[in-house]
N, C-alpha and C positions, 0 to 999 in steps of 0.2 A: 725689874730686870735691868742688868747693866747695859751699857751702850753697845758692846759687841754682841750681847745676847739679842738685843732688839734688832741689830743688823742681821744676824743669822736668822732670826725668826721671820723678819720681813722677806728676805730672799727665799727662804724655804716655803713659806706660806703662799707667796705669789706663784712660785713654780709648781707647788702642790695643786693649787686650784686649776692651773692650766692643764696639768697632766691628768688630773681626775676627770675633767670634762672631756679631754681628748680621748681617754680610754672609754669613758661612758658613751661617747658618740660612736666609737667603733663597735662596742657591744650592742648599742641601740640598732645600728645598721644590720648586724648579723642576726639579732633577734627578730627584727622586722622581716628580713628575708625568710627566716624559718617560719614566721607566722603567716606568710603569704599562702602556704599550703591550705590553710583553713578559710581563706577569703573566698566568698562566693557560696559557702555552705550556709543554708538557712538565711538569716538576716545579717550574717557576719560580713561587714563591708570593710573596705580599706581603712576607713576612719576608726572603726572599732579596733582594728589591728594596731594602728598607731597609738590609740589610747591605752590599749592593754600593755604594749611595750613601754610606753611612757610611765605607766604605773609601776612597772618593774624596775625603773631606774633607781629608786632608793636602795633596793636590795643589791643592785650592781655597785652603787656607791659603797655599800657596806663591805662587799667582797674586794673592792679595788683599793680602798683607803690605805691598808698597810703597804701594798706594792707601790702606790703613788707616793707615799711618804718616803720609801726607799729610793725611788728613782729621782724624786725632786731633791732630796738631800745629797745624793751622789752627784747630781748635776751641779748643784751649788758648790759643793766642796771641790769638785773637779775644776770648775771655773776659777775658784779661789786659788787652787794649786797652780793652775796654768798662769794666772796673773801674779803669782807670788804673794797674794794677799794673806793666805793662811800662814805662810812663812813669817810674814811681818807680825801676825798675831802671836806666833810662837816665840819670836825674838822679844816681843813686848812682855812676855811672861805668862802666856796662856799654856798651862800644863795640860797633859792629856786627860787626866782624871777630871780636871776642871771643865774642859771642853765637853767631856762625856756627860757630866752633871747638867751643864747648860743645855745640851741637846735633849736630854730626857725631860727637862723642864719645858722645852719647846713642844715636846710630844704630848704633854698632858691635855691641851685642848683638843688635839686630834683623837685621843682616846675617848674623851667625853662625847665628842661628836659621833664617834663610832658606836658607842653604847646607845645614844639617843636614836640613831638611825636603826640599829639592830633590834631595839626593844619597843620603840614607839611607832616610828614611821614605816619601816620595812614590812613587818607582819600585816599591818592594816592595809597598805597599798597592794600587797600581794593577794590578799583575799578579795579586794575590790577588783583586781586584775582578772582573777579567775571567774568572778561573778559576771563581769562584763562579757567575757568570752562565752560562758555557759548560757547566759540569757540570750545573747545574740544567736547562738547556735540552736537554742531551744532544747538543750540536752541537760543531763544531770550527771552527777559524779557517782561512781561506784568503785569498789576495790577490784583487785585482780580476780576475785572469785566471780563466777557467773551468777551466783545467788546474791551478790552484794557483800556487805561487810558484816562480820560477826563480832559482837561485843559482849563481854561478860559483865553482869550487873548484880552485885550482892548487896542486900540491905535487910534490915529488920523491919518487916512490913506487917506483921500480924500482932494482934492484941496480946497474945501470950508471949511475945518476945522471940518467937521462933525465927531463925534466920532463913531467908528466902534467896535462892540463887536463880538468876535468869540468864538465859542466853538469847540475846536480841539479834535478830537478823534484819538489817536495814537494806532493802533492795536498792533504793536511790536516795541520795541527798541532794535536794534542790538548792540552787544558789541562795535562796532566802532562808536557808537553814530548816526548812520543812522536810519531813521524811515521808516516804511512800513505800508501799509493798513491805509492810512490817510484819514480822513473825516473832512472837515472844513465847519461849518455852520456859516454864517456871517449875522449879524443883524445890521440894521441901528439904528439911535439915538432913534427912537420910538419903538425899539425892534420888528421890522417887518423883517421877513426872506427875505434877499435880494440876497443871493448867496449861492450855495452849490458846493464845490469842492471836488472831490474824486481823490486821487493820489495813485499810486502803491508804490512809495517810495519817500524819500526826504533826502537831505543832507544839513547841515548847511554851509552857506557861510557868514563869518563875513564881515562887521558888520551888524547884524540885518536882514539877509535874509535867506530863505530856498529855495533851488532849488528842486522843485517837478518834478517828471518825470511821464509820462503816465497819464496826468491830464484830467479829464472830468469836465468842468466848466459849471455849469448851472446858468444862470442869470435870476432872477425873476423880471419882470417889471410890474409896476402897470398898470392895465387896466383903462383908464379914464372913469368916468361915462358918460352916454349919456346926451347930451345937446340939447336944443331947446324946443319949446313949445309943440311939439308932443312926446317928449321923455318919455319913461316909467320910473317910479321910479326904482332905483337899486334893484335888487333881491339879497337877502343875500345868496341864494343858487347858484347863478351864480359865476363863477370864477372871482376873482379880480386880478389875475396875469396871465401873459403869460410868458412862459419859452423859453429862447434861450439857446441852448446847443451847445458847441464847444468842440472839442477834441484837446489837445495840447501835443506835445511830451515833452515839458519842460515849467515850469512856475516859475518865481522868485517871491516869496511871502515875503513881509516885515512883520516882526513879532517881538514882544517883547520876545518871547520864545527863550531860548538858550539850547544847550545840557546840560549845567550845571543844569538848572532847571529840565529837563527831567531825569537827572541822579539820582534823588531821588529814581527812580525805582531800581537802582543798589545798592545803599548804604542806610542803615537805617538812620534816622535823628540823632541818637545818635553817629553815626560814621562819620558824615559829618563835614567839617571844619566850623568854625564860619563864615567865609566870605561867603561860599555857603549857609549856613543857613540864614544869614542876607539877602542875595539877594533873596532867595526863600520866606522868610517872607514878604519882600517888594513886591514881585510879588503877593502873596496871598492877601495882604492888598489892593493893588491897584485894585484888581479884586473883592474886597468885599467877600473874602472867609475866612473860619475859619483857623487861624494860631496858635491856642493854643498849639498843640502838638509840633510844631517847635519852638515856643517861649520858651517853657520849655526846649527843647533840647539845645537851644542857651544859656540860662542862666546856665544850667548844665555844658555845655562846658566851660563857662566863670569861674564858681566857683569851678569846680571839682579839678583842680590842687591844690587849697588851702586846699583841704582835707588832703594833706600831713602834713600841720601845725597842723590840728586837730588830726591826728593820733600820731604825736610826742608829743602833749600835753597829750594825753591819755596814752602814754608810760611812761612818767616821774614818775608817782606815783609808778611804779613797782621798781624804784630804792630805794624807802624808805621802801619796805617790806623786812623784815629780812628773813634769810634762813629758820628759823623755821616756817614761815608763808606759806611755800610751796617750793618745789624744782623747779629748773629752768625749767624743762620740763613742769610742771603744769602751770607755768606762761606763757610760750610760747604758750601752748595750749589755755589758756585763751585769749591771744592776738589774736590768729587765730579766735577764736569764736567771739571776739569783732569786728575784721575787717570784717568778713563775715556778721555779723549782720548789720554793717554800710552799706555794699553794698546792702543787701536785703532791708533794710529800705529805702535807697535812691531810689532804683528802684520802690518799692511799693508806696512811697510817690509821685513819678512822675505820676504814673498811677492814683492815687487818685486825684491828682491835676488836671489832664486832664479831668477826669470824672466830677469833681465838678466845673470846669472852675475857679479855684483859680488863683490869679495873678502869672504869671510865675516866677518873682524874689522871691516871698515868697515860692513857691513850691520848687524851686531849692535850696534855702538857708536854709530852716528849718531843714533838717536832719543834716547838718554840724553844725548848731548852737546848736542843742540839744546835739550832742556828744561833742562839745566844752565845753558846760556848765558841762556835766558829767565829763570831764577831769579836769576842773578847780576845781570842787567840790571835786573830788577824791584827787587831789593834795593838796588842803587845809586840807582835813581830815587827810591824812598820815603825813603832815607836823606838824600838831598839836599833833598827837599821836606818 
């Protein structure tokens, strides 16, 4: 890096760290106040609330980094403009496109840090946070349905290669990834109900098996139609199945479902890693289920770190605004509003894209592209004036 680039980087990074921790402290305070509603229930004490909110801090970092990069760079450039430092850089031969390239170079470490937090640290600490809360409350997780979560599971499970389709109902998912109140409805290739299994609990045994306990297995067997010259025609009201029921203390079930797939109950799609999102989208696609929401979340995770570059482009025009155009505090406040508007628009556009079934890459990329164009237009305008 050149001397002026090192100077820019040092100023921006120091301000960035200060703003990142200042905003994180503010969010920590609000999250802790929100968590106080659960304190006193079960074994959930104040220390658990503090631990849970602290474990959510990496995800807060992930959300705040682009806005912190915008505010820090605006503050640095506004200070330089107020002290005529940036004017001296321009007189010394620093062109606008050269300054933009240098600024993007400074943003590369921030993008890498954002990816690491969003893919490695954040999803892990979010799951730990949920488990701390659930274990202290002595509760479990379920979906919005009263019966729990329903998952489709398709696999080739029989010796003859016939495809089996299961609809699995998990009543509760415990924090340690064990399941309870399990119902499994199994259908053959012609979508005829062939088996019903009810289990009290289950635990995953890699690779690809669930060990179910206290199992009631009901096998539905076709009743062959009567044959012979004197046979009566089959009556549609007569039973076409006979049931054979057995009770087993344990049963090993082969399945494509994994605790990672079921863990979507613990963590929202926006806070899952791209690897887990991709696996779950693959599972939904194989079972012919709607994956629009998760595809948008995947593309947002892929593109969101590059919002740091967009924010840095938006900040550069503030270096060209003279002191008489506004004091430093006003410029920083404008940067905060600009960053907040980007976050709100990004979230709103994702919901609109989900409702209108727009392509996931377009839905995820459009807000960033719009703000990038605004930044380039603003930079061109201040450069000309």
